[in-house]
N, C-alpha and C positions, 0 to 999 in steps of 0.2 A: 357706140363711141360717145354719142350725146348723153346717154344714160350715165356713163362713167364720169363724165365731166360734171354733170349735176351732182353726183354723189360726192366728189371731192370738194366742190364748193359748199355743200351742206355741212361736211365735216369741219371745214375751216370756219364757217360761220358759228357752229356750235362751240368750237374752242374759244373763239373770240368772246362769245357770250359768257362762257364760264369765267374767263379771266376778268371780264367786266364785273361779274357778280362778286367775285372774291374781293376785289378792291372796294366795293361798296359795303361789305360786312366787316371791315377792319375797325372794331371798337375796343376801348380799354376795358379790362376785366375788373369788376368791383372787388377791391381788396378785402372787404368784409367777408367775401365768400371764400377767400384763400386762408383757411383756418387750420391751426395746429390740430393734430389728432388728439382725441381725449384718451385717458387711460382706460384700458380694458380689464385691468386687474389692479386691485387696491386692497392691501391688508395692513392691520395695525397690531403690534405686539406691545402692550403697555406694561410698565413696571409701576413703581409708586409715584414718581414725579417726572417720568419720561415715557415716551412711546416711540417705538421704531416703526416707521411708515415705509412700506415696500410697494413699488408700482413698476410698470413696464416702461422704464425710462428709455431703453434702447430703441424700442419701436417708435416712440414719440420723437426722439432725437433724429432718427432717420428721416422723419417727415419735416425736420426743420426746427423742432423745439430747442431752445437754448437754456432755459431754466424752468423751474417748477415752483408754483406757489401753493403752500399748504396752510389751511386755516382751521382752527379749532375753537369751540365755544362750549360753555356750560349752559347757555341760554337755549330755550326752545324757540327755534326760528323756522317759520313755516316754508319759506322759499328763498331763492337767491337774492331777491330784492331786500328781504328782511336781513339777510346776512350782510349785504352791502351797506346797509344803513345802521348796523348795530355797533355800539362801542364796547361790546362784550366779546369781541373776537380777537384771538391771538393769531398773528400772521408770521409765517416762516418762508424763506426762500432757499432753494438748493439747486444744484446742477446735476445731481445724481441720486440714485436709489441703491440701497435703503438710506433713509435719513432719520435721525433721532431728534424729535422735538422735545424741548426741555421746559422747565418752569411750570409743570402741571401740579395739581393738588392731589394728594392721595385719596383713595376711596371715593372717587368722584366720577360721574358720568359725563362724557364728552361727545359732541358731534364733530365730524371732520369732513372737509371737502378739499379737493385739490384740482389744479388745472396746469396746462403747459403754456409757457410764454415764449415769444420770439419777437425780435426787432423787425423781422421781415414779414411776419404773418399775424393775423388776428389770433388772440388767445383762444385756446380750446374751450369747449363748454366745461362747466364745473362738473366734477364727478363726486358724488357724496358716498362716504363710507357706509357700508351695510354688511353685516354678517348674515348667516343663514337664519338667525333668530331675532336680530334687533338692528336698529339703525344708529346705535351709539356704542362706544366702548367705555369700559370702566377701569380706572387706574387701581392698582393694588393699595391696600392699607399701608401707610407709612409707619416706620419705626424709628423715630429720632431720639427715643429715650434710651438711656443706658441701664444695664442691669443693676439692681440694688445689691450692694455688698453688705457683709456683716458690719463693717464700719459705718454704714449709712443708716443704721436702724438702732433704736433703743426700745424700751418697754412702752414709751408713749409718743414716739416720733419715728418718721421715715423721711430721709433726705433723698430726693429724686434729682436726676440730672439729665441733660439733653444736649443736642447739638445747638450751641448758642448762635450759630449762623442762620438758623431757621426761624421764621416768624411765628410767634406763639402769643396767645392772649390769656389762656386760663387753664386750670387743672380741675378735674373732677375726682373725687375720692369716694369709694364705695366699699363697704364691708359685706354687701349682699343682703343686708337685713332691712333695706328700705321697703316700706309698705307699697302696695300697688298705687301708682300715680305719684308717689313721692320722689322728688328729684334727689340725686346724690349731692353731697357737699361740693360746692363750687368755690374755687379760689381764683380771684382775678390777679394776674401776675403784674407786679410793678416793673418799672424800667430797670431797676437794679437786678431783679431776678432774671429778667430777659437777657440782660447783658452777660450775666454770670452763667446762664444756662443751668441754674441750680436753685432748689427751693426746699426748705425743711417744713414738712407738714407736722404740726403738733396737735396735742389734745387727743391722741389715739389711745386705743385700749390694748393692754398687753396681750400677747399670744393670739393675735387676731390677723387674719388674712385680709389684705386690702387690694383692690384694683384701682390703679391710678391712670387716668387718661389725660393727654395733653392736646389742646386744641388751638387752632387759629380761627377765631370766630366760631363758626359751627362745624368746621372741618377737623376731624380727629387726625392728629399727626403722629400718634404713638401711644403705647400702653405698656404698663408693667404691672406685675402682681408681686407683692411682697408682704411679709408678715412682720409684725412688731415682735420684739424679743419678749421672752417670758419675764414677768416681774420677779424680783428677788423674793423667794418664798418667805412666808411669815415664820416667826420664831420668837422665843422669849428674848433672844439677843441676835441681832443681825449686824454683821461686821463685814465691811469691805477691807480686805487685807491691804495694808500700806504697800505701795509699789516697791519699797525697799526690802520687803520680806521675800525671800526666794526659797526658803526651806520650811516645810510644814512638818513639825514634829509634835511630840506629846505635849510639850510646854505651850506651843501656840494654841492647840485645841483646848487644853486644860484651862488656860487663862480665860478663854472666851466662855467656857462652861461656868467657871467660877463667877464671872461677872453676871451671867444670867441667873445663877443661884442667889447671888446677893441682891439682885434687882427684884426677883420674884419671891424670895423666901422659900422656894421649893428646892427639893433635892433632885427630882427628875425634871429636867429642862430640855427645851428644844432650841438649837442654835442653827443659824445659817451663816456659812462662811462664803463671802463673795470673793471670787478669784479674778484677778485683773485679766482682761481680754488679751490674748496673744502672749501672755507671760508664761515662762517655764518655771515650775516648782519641783524641787527635789523632795520626795516623800521618804523620810528616814528619821529615826530617833537615835539616841545614844544610850547605851546601857551603862550600868555602874562601872563596869571595867573599861569603858571607853570605846567599846566596839559598836558597830551599827546594830540597831534594834528595830523591831516592827513599830508601826504607828498605831497607837491604841486609842479607841474611842472610850472615854471615861464611863464608868458605871452609871446607868440611869439616863445617860444623855442620848438625845436624838439629834442627828447631824445631817445637814444638807451641804454638800460641796457644790457650789453654784458658780458657773462661769458667767461673768458679767458680759453684757453686750459690748461689742466692739469689733476690732479687726482681728478675727480669728479666735478660736477657742483657747482658753488657758490649757497648758499641757502639764499633766501630773506625771513626772518621771519617777516610777516606783523603784527605789533602790532596795527597799525592804517591803514586807507584806503589810496588809491592813489587818489588825487584830480586833475582832468584834466581840471579844469576851464580855460577859455581863448581860444586863437586860437593857433593851433599847426598843422604843416604839418604832423607830425607823432609822435607816441609814440610806441616804440618797445621794446619787451623783447626777448632776444635770448640766448639760452643755459644756462638757470637758473632754479633752483628749487624754487617753491613758496609754503609757508606754512602759514596757518592761526594761528597766536599766539595771537589772541585777536581782529583782525580787523573785523571778521565775513564776510565782503565783501572785495573783492579786490578793486573794484570801486563801489561807492554808491553815484552817482552824483545827486546833487540838485541845482547846480549853472550852469549858462550858459556856454556852451563849444562848440567849433567847432574844430573837429579833422578830418583830411582827412584820416588818416590810424591809426588804432589800431591793432597791430599784436603781436602774441606770436608764436615763432618758436623754436623748440627743447627744450621745457620747460616741467617741471612736476609740477603738482598741487596736493596737498593732504590736506584733512581735513578741507576744507572751510565750515564753519557753514551755510553760506547763499550763495550769488551769486559771480561769477567771475565778472560779469558786470550787474549793476543795475542802472536804472535811476528812480528818484522819484520826480523830480521837475526841474524847470529851463528850458531854451530852449537849448536842447542838440542835436547836430548833429554829426554823425560819418559816413563818406562816406563808409567805409568798415571795418568790424571786421574780422580778419583772425586768425585761430588757425591751425598751421601746424606742424606736427611731434611732437605732444605733448601727454602726458599721464595725465589724470585727474582721481584721485582715491579718493573714499569716499567724495563725494561732497554733498552740501546741507544737511550736517549732522544734522542740527537743525530741518529739516523738515518744515521750514517756508517759504523759498524762492527758486525759480528756479536757475539753474546754469546761464542761460542767461535770464534776466528779463527786458524787455522794459516796465517799470512800470509807464510811464507818457505819456499822449497823446501829449505832446509838444516835444516828442523825434522824431528825424528823423534818421533812419538807412538806408543807401543805400543798403548794402548787408552783410549777415553773411555767411562766408565760413569756413567750418570745413573739414580738409583733413589730411590723413596719420596719424590719431590719434586714441587713445584708451580712452574710457569713461567707467570707471569701478566703478559702484555703485553710484547711484544718488537717494537721499531720498526725492525727490519732483518732480515737473515738470522739464523736461530738458530745454525746451524753453517756455517762456510765453510772450505774446505781448499785450500791450494796444494800440500800434500804429503799423500799418502794416510796413513790411520791403519791400521797393519798388522793390529792385532787388532780393528779395526772399532769401530763405535759401538753400544753397547747401552743401550736405554732401557727400564726396567722399573718398573711400579707408579708411574707419574707422571701428573700432570694438567697439561694445557696449555690456555690460554685467551687469546684476543686476540693470538695470535702470528703473526708474519711480515707485514711491510708489503707494500704493492703492489709487484710486480716482484721481490720478494726471495724467498729460498728457506728452506724448513724445514731442508734440508741440501743444500749445494752442494759436491760434491767435485771440481768442475771436470773432470768426466768421468774422474777417477781411480778406481781400484778400491778403494772403501771400503765394507765391508758394513754394513748397518743392520739391527738387530734390535729390534723393539718388542714388549714383552710386558706384558699386563695394564695397559694405558695408555689414557687418555681424551684424545682430541684434540677440544677445544672449538672455538668460533668462531675463524676466522681474522680477522686485522685488516682485510683488504681482499680483495674478490673477485678482484683481480688478483694475489694472492699466488701463489707457486709452491711446488710440493711438493718432490720430491727429484730431484737430478741426480747419478747415480753409475753407474759400470760394474760395481760390485759387486752383491752380492745384497741383496734386501730381504725380510725375513721378519717377518710380523705374526702374533702369537698372542694369543688371549683379550683382545682390545682393542676399543675402541669409538670410532667417529668420529661427531661430531655432524653433523646435517643442514646446519648453517651453517658447517662447516669446509670451505671451498671453495678449491680451488687452480685458478686460471684456466689454468695450464699446468704441465707436469711433474707432473701429478697422481700421487699414490701409488696406483696402480691396485690394488696388493695390499691396500690398506686401504679396504674398502667403506664408502660413506657410509651412515649410519644414518637412521632415520626420525624421530628426536627432535632437537629443537633444544637448544642449550646451556641455555636457560631451562627446558626440560623435564627436563634431566638434573641441573642444579645448582640449589641453593636460591636464590642471589642472586649470580650471577657478576659482574654489573656492579659490585657492591660487595665483590668479592673473597671471597665466601662460596661455596665449591665443595662444600659438604656435599651428598652425593648424595640426590636425590629417589627414585631407584630403588634396588633391592636389590642390584644387581651389585656385588660386592666387587672392583672394579678401580679403577685410578687411585691417586693418593697416599692411603695408608691413613688419613691424618689426617682425610680427608673422608668416610670410610665412614658410611653411614646407621646410626644407633644401632639396636641389636637390641632 
């Protein structure tokens, strides 16, 4: 009994002692130790002038965080103390994630840190951004410049424009010919140009590609590539047609030729006719009986029809054909758009003619019912026919004649060269010959689509010996599975080219041109709507459709 009494008293004494100890340990907690949680995940997704910052806000809010502070800098700061004392830091606050920080500079490396804040707790420790490979993030290159249009360029100038709300200080201009260590031309922008967001660069070289960059101090904010227009070709007489002229007939051409003859004292002269940008011209003459007649190039004259630089190519609406009878060193078309408004054929020659050069450069053709070039009689010779940097759309629409048709055995063609061009939809043969082409047909860097109707040929030389060479060219879908390939006793050479899976020739297949595994829709962006931009990286076909790098 005495033992039990002693035990109860011992327990009561211990309890009293514990209560006494608890009272003596009652101190205030140091608030600096009651800290917000730090972020355990932090990612950054930059654009050109912004960056989306994502972090685990929910977890930190559950621990009492009320908002978050984000800081970025382009400076190299060794520690948090350096960050705290730097005036090169941008600070942002948010109450949620993700958050987009703004006002950044394109193509620039940034460091970033963030922390959680609360009115009831000490701020969390700073968390610094780091990816698996680096401790900074880089904004993407800005593009504040607008594309250069035809109206913005001439033979010796290019006008560039940009977002006038953006801060800029200078332009650099390069044609890529600077020697090693040589700086490109630099243009300091004045206040007027900055406010307008526009500047005309002068003193440039015709037919030259330029890269123009825009900067704010040393930071690039945009870049465009543009070419100056071609200079008006030389001639014994160079004439820019008055804007009031809307019909080009025999008299218009003959008067310019006569002026050149009087100036030079020569019979055989070269003239250049400058056509107003964007203007439409009707191509037709009048016969003695008052009916429409072909437009004739005078004997001995060499003529260039040249589209002047400006807003759009001049348009030649061919109501009647072009007559090339007589002797001519050259007949050239440059930077013009050509349409069939009744002519059916651009050239439909049945009279004797001798032309050293027939060329089409930077031209578009659309809706010709029959041929671009056809001979049907007379003794006709052309040393070389060249199509360069052109687009032909919806050709041979009548289904009766090929695009290129040597239709007379008395025709002599030295060479047919097609390059850097697109041929989109041909409803007959593409090339047909009744007389061999001595120097052959060469097709390089071209794109074909929807060409050759059923039972018609890509090239039919009528079993004559005409060589065909195809280089860096894409043959897209044929118009019909019954289309035919090539018929010639000459050689066929194919180099660095591609043939779509849906380019099918039911007979006379071009066996030297292997069928690929990709369809036209897999090669081109939107061929049915005339967009042949390459989906693949191969730099073949018409260069205008290369995939952007």
